[in-house]
N, C-alpha and C positions, 0 to 999 in steps of 0.2 A: 649488656652491650651486644649488638649484632656485629659479627665479623664478616667482611666481604672479601672474597678472593676473585681477582680479575686475571683471566688467562688470555693473553693476546698472541698466543702461539710461540712467539719468540721470547716472552718473559711471563712470569707469574708473580704477582705481589699481593699482599694482604693489607686490608684497610679497616678502619672503624667505619661502619656503614653510616652513622649519624654525622660524623665530623668530616669524613673523607681523608683523615690523616692516616699515613702509613703506620702500621703496628706490627709487632712481632707476635705470632701466635703459632703454637705447635701442638695444639690439642689433637686428639684422635680424630675428631670430626672434621677439623680444618684440614688435616693431612688427607683424610679420605676424600673430601670434596675436591681438593687440589688434584688428586690422582685421577678422579673421574673427569675433571675438566681437561687434563692433559691427554686423556685417552679418547676424548670425543670433541675434536675441533668442529666449530659450527660452520655449516656449508653456506649459510645465507638465507635471508627471509623468504626469497622466492625460488630458491633452488629446489628441484624436485626431491632431493634427499633430506630436506629440512625436517619433515615430519618423521622420517626414519630416525633422524638424530634424536628426536624427542623420545621415541620408544627405546632405542638402544641405550641412551643415557639413563633413563628411568630404570630400566632393567638392571643395569650395572649398579646403580645406587641401591636398588632393592636388595640385590645379592649381598652388598656390603653392610647395609644398615638394618634390614629386616623391619621396615615400618608396618604399622597396622593400618595406616591411612595414607593414601597417595592422592595428590592433585596433579592432573595432567592438562596441558593446553596444547592443542594442535591448531596452528594459525597460518601455515604456509598458503593454503588455498584462499584464505581471506586476503592476504597481501597480493597474491597473484591475480585474483579475480578483480580486485579493486583498481589496479593500476595498469593492467595489460589486456589488450583486446583478445578475447578467446572465442572460439567457435563453441556452439552448444555441445558438440561432441567432446571438445577439449575440456570443457567445464565438467561434463558428466564423468569423464575419465578421472579428472582430478578429484572430484568428490568421492568417487568410488575408491580411489587410492587412500584417502584419509581414513575412511571407515575400515579398510583392510588393515591399516596401521593400528587403529584402535583395537581391532579384533586380534591382531598379533600380540599386542600388549596384554590384553585380557587373558588369552590362552597361555602365554608364556609366564605370566605372573600369578594367575589363579585368583586374582582379586575380583570381587563382585562389583560390577560397574554401575555408576550413575552417569549417563551420557546426556549432555546438554548441547543443543544447537543454539548458537547465539542469535540467529535471525537471518532473514533473506537478504540478498543483494539484488539491486535493481539497476538497470541502465541509467546513466546520468542524462537527464533531459536538458539541463541548462543551469546557469548560475543567476542568482538574484543579487544585483549589485547594491551593496550597502556601504560603499566607500566614500560617498559624497554627502554625508549627513552632517547636520550641525552637532549632533551628539556622537557618541562612539558606539559602534557595533562590534561585538566580540564573539568569535566562535573559535573552535579549535581545529587542529589539523585533521583529526579523526572524526569530528562531528559532521553531520550532514543536514539533519532535519531542523536543528535548533540554532538560533543565534540570540545573544543577549544585547539589549539596548541600554546604554547609560546616558542619562540626562538628555533624552531626545527632545527636540523642539516640536511644537504643534505641526509645523510644516513637515518634519520627519515622519511623524505618526500618520498624517494625512497621506503622505506619499506611500508609505509602506502598506497601509490598509488598502490602497488603490491597486496594488500589484496583484494580478490574477493568480500568480503562483504562490502567494502567501495564504495559507489556510486559516491561521488565527494569529492574533496578537494578544498575549496574556500579561496581566500586570504581575508584579512581584508578589503582591499579597494573594492574588488568586492562585498562583503557583504554590505558595506556602500553605494556603488553606487546603489545597487538594491533598497534601500529604500531612495535614494536621500539625504543621510546625516544622522547624528545622531540627531533625533528629540526629544530626551528625556533629560531634564536637569539633570536627575539622573545619567546618564551614564558618566563615565570618559573615553574618547576614548583611553587614554593611557593604560587603563586596559583591553581593548578588546584583544582577542587572535590574533596572527598573521595569523592564518589559522583556518578555520572551517571545521571539518571532518563530512561528512554526511554518515550515515550507510544505507544500504538497509533495506527495510521493514522487521521487525521481529528481527533485530539485534541491539545490544546495546554495551556498552563499559565496560571494566574494567580499571578504571583510578583513579587518585587522586580525592577524593570527593565522590566516590560511596561506601558509608559506610552503606547504608540501606540494609535491608534483600533482598535476591535475589528474583526478580519477576518471576511469571509464565506467565504473560502477560504484554505487554508494549503498549504505544500508537502506533496505526497503521496508515497506509496511510490515511490522512485526509486533502487532498487538499481543500475539501469542507466539510462543516458541516451543519446539519439540523437546521432550525429556523422556529418556528410556531408562528403566531399571527393573530388574526382576524383584526388587524389594517392595514395590507397590506403586500405586497410582497417586499422583498429585495433580493439582489444577492451578498452581501458582508457583512462580520461581522461589518465593519465600518459603515454600514447603520443602525445598531440597535439603536444607540443613536439618530440619527436624526428622526427615526421613532417614538421613544418614545416621544421626545420633540415636535413633530408635534401634538401629541394627548393628552399630559399630562394635558393641561389646561381644557380639556373636560371630562376626565375620570380618575379614579384611576387605576394605572398601576402597575403590578408586573413583574419585570424581573427575570426569573427563569432559573438558570443554572443547567443542568443535566449532571453531570460529567461521563466520561468514556463511553458515548453512542454516536454513529454516525448514519449515515443514515440507516445502516443495521437493527438496532433495534428501530429506532424512528418511532412512529406511524404516518401514513399519516393523513392529508396533511401537507407538510412542504415545505419551500423554501430551495433550495440548495445554500448555501452561500460560497463564496470564503473565504478561511481561511489563507491567506498569499499572497505571490507574487512569481510567477515563481517556482523555485526549493525550496523555503522556505515556509513551512507551520507551524502554531503554534501547539505545543503540549499543552495539558491541563496544564495551569499554569499562572503565573503572566502576561506574555506578552499577552496571549490571553484575559485574563480578562481586562487588561488595554486598549487593543485595542478596546474592546467592550464598555467600560465605557467612554473612551475619544473620540471615533470616529475617531481615527487616529492610524497608526501603532506604536506600542510600543515595537518593537523587541529589541531595545537597552536599554530599561529601566533597566533590570537585565538579560542580555543575557547569554546564555550558554557559558562557557569558560571565562566569566568575572572574573577577579581576586578579587572576593569579600573579600577574606581574607586580602587584602592589606588595606581595609577601615574598617575592623572589629576591631577597636581599642577601647580604653577606651572612646574616644570622640565620637564614632559613634552615640550613642543615640538609642532610640526605642528598648530597650532590650526585650520587649514582642513581637516584630514584625519580628523576624528572621533576614534575610539579608536586609530587607527594611531599607533605610537610611533617608527617609522622607515620609510625607503623600502627595501623589499626589494631585495637586491642580485642574487640569482641568478635573474632573470626573463628571459624570452625576448627582450624588447626590449633589456635590458642587454647580452646576449651578441651580438646582431646587430650587425655592423660597419657596415651601411649606415644610411640614414635610416629613421626609423620615426615613426608617429603613432598616437594612440589617441583615439577620439571615441565618446561614448556618453551615455545618459541614466540611467546608474547612478552616482550621485554618489559621489565619493572613490575608487571602484575604478579609474577610468580613469587617474588620475595616480599611484596607488600600486601597482597589481598588475602592470601591463604593462611598465614600464620604458622607455616610448617617449621619443623626443627631445622631442616636443610632444604634450601631452594637452589635450583640450577636453571639458568635461562641464558638465552642469547644476550649479548651486550651489543645491541644494535639500535641505531637512531635513524629514523627516516629511511629505512632499508639499507643503511650503510653498516656493514659488518665490522665490528671492532673487537670481536672475540666472544668470550663467555664470562658469565658472572655466577658465582656461588655465594649465598648468604647463609651463615650458620648462626642460629640463635643460641643464647646461653644454655637453654634447656636441652640442647642436642647431646650433651655428655651424660647419657643415662644408660 
């Protein structure tokens, strides 16, 4: 059982992560996580102190738990850049600030870093309207380049293929063939879209599911992403896990995700790593995170266009974990035999994609700050 501790500043309660039911738990790790939460209230997704909160919280947890492997995610600049108009000077200052935070963490902790930029952001040029089709177009709040089509008519397909801002229309089978089958047990192939629509750089969609505030920037062309580590050179994000596992027995390692930053703003030196296959590249999100932590493509774990609402029933479970329907098993934290933690301000990803003993994250939805969440795995008591 994974135990969840929610801290809303005025109260703190303990729950079963899978069922959402309140439970009583007084283990050493649960008490430790609760104390860390109480000491570090979350300032908010776009607050300038948000990334500082990540560093301070991680260092506090390291002092108490002494893990051999740490996962960090800095996301404040991703949220700020996506939804608020900023000058190029403001963007540069913001990007410089997150790397200063990462450097502060590395120097204070002494961990050997593997730093990953999730990809470039680009100005929003416009929206492709897919709301008046005979079939159903589905995308997600955080997706930009991709939309899924379910049971489109010939008229729908003719219309979409005539849109200048549409780069390609891919069939479900072509998508599956590109990745040699569905390699994630999470995905139900019957819920995949019949077609995947791919927008040109800078364009996104108006469809079912796009209920979040309108962005000013969206993920840009990121066929490759920057990765830095003194541990060695890699050329594909699937190589990050093997690189860490090759050295983890000799040194304490921190995997650090820097959201919303690609090669343009990532300080040298870095390796240019492939971020997908052929026409498909990962936007910042669960697919990219899971590909990094499992070492294999996870494009079909929770793919864009997937009819997630068909499995969002009373029996789904994991009510604090958004659309995730299970805790992934084959992640780097699960395979590591020593102690591990994950801390970040990208909600849900910390406790779901890394497999750490103890995860601490903001409990925020659509930029609304509802407190903090800690998740403690059974194996944390070692």
